[in-house]
C-alpha positions, 0 to 999 in steps of 0.5 A: 446482488439484488437490487436493493443492495445495488442501489445500497451499495452504489449509494454507500460509494456516492456518500463516500465520495462526497464525504458525507459521514451522515450517510456512511453511517446510515448505508453501512448501519442498514447493511449497505454491501460495502465492494460494490465498485466504480467505473475504475473499479474503486471499492468505497474502502478505496475511495476513502484512502485515496481521499484521504478520509481517514474517519471513511476510511476508518468506518468502511474497515470496521465494518469489514471492507477487504483492504486488499480489494484492487482496481482496474489497475491493482491498486490496493487501499494500502498501496494507495494511501502509502503513494499518497503519503496518506499514513494512519489510512497506512497504518490503518489497512496494514493494522487490519491484515492487508497484504505487505507484500501486495504489488500494483501494475509496476511490481511493486509495494507503497515503500517507493512512491512514499521513499521518493515523496518525502513520506517520511512518516509512511516509509517509517510505517512501510518499515516498521512494518517490515517491508524489506528496504533492499528490494527492487522494483521492476526497473531495478530502482530500490527506496533508497534510489528513489529517496536519492532523486530528492538528493541536494550534492550539496546537503546531507542526506535528510528525511526518507533517504536518511532514514533508509540508508541509515546503518540500522535499516540497512543492517534489519534489512539484510538480516531479512533478506538474508533469512528470506533466501535461506528459506527459498533454497529449499522451496519446490516452487524455485522463488517464483513470484506466484509461491505462497512462501515470504517474499524474498529480495528476488521479488519485485516489494516496490512501487511507483516504475515508470516516472508516473504520477497518482 
């Protein structure tokens, strides 16, 4: 990377960190590199996603920023936004082609933390995009199990738990899981995690395993 590009990339990253919309516009207009990373490996788009800076995220996506770029902890803009309930940025990254089946270092997608933390709008966006509700993370937790941790026994399910446990959602999830399993039964890879075929329910497709908070 040329020195000018390096400097512009660093300036763009700094502008996003500050939320400086005017500087972001100027630097994007000047062709600043979009994938300059900070010490944690975060790109400007990931920083915007974690800040819930919808305007900056939209500008970066429109400019061609990589919606699947990972930081040092394997977080992507989609995963980071989902884990923090930043629903509009989740929608934007998915619309821009983010890998719905991408998993972070804990082996999962954005559905689990959004379910656990009660981010209903994010849960609905993930389900509408096709995340299978019955997928479990590396500890065996499903989205419904995470959502149920918020449940008060004396009250009926509400929020994500109610949505995830609905007959329609469960029936849809079973249909998707069954179809995917049928497709994989004849795959020579044997359902390996790295396989390029559609993910099955045996693949971890959930995030937020240990009780870590992002």
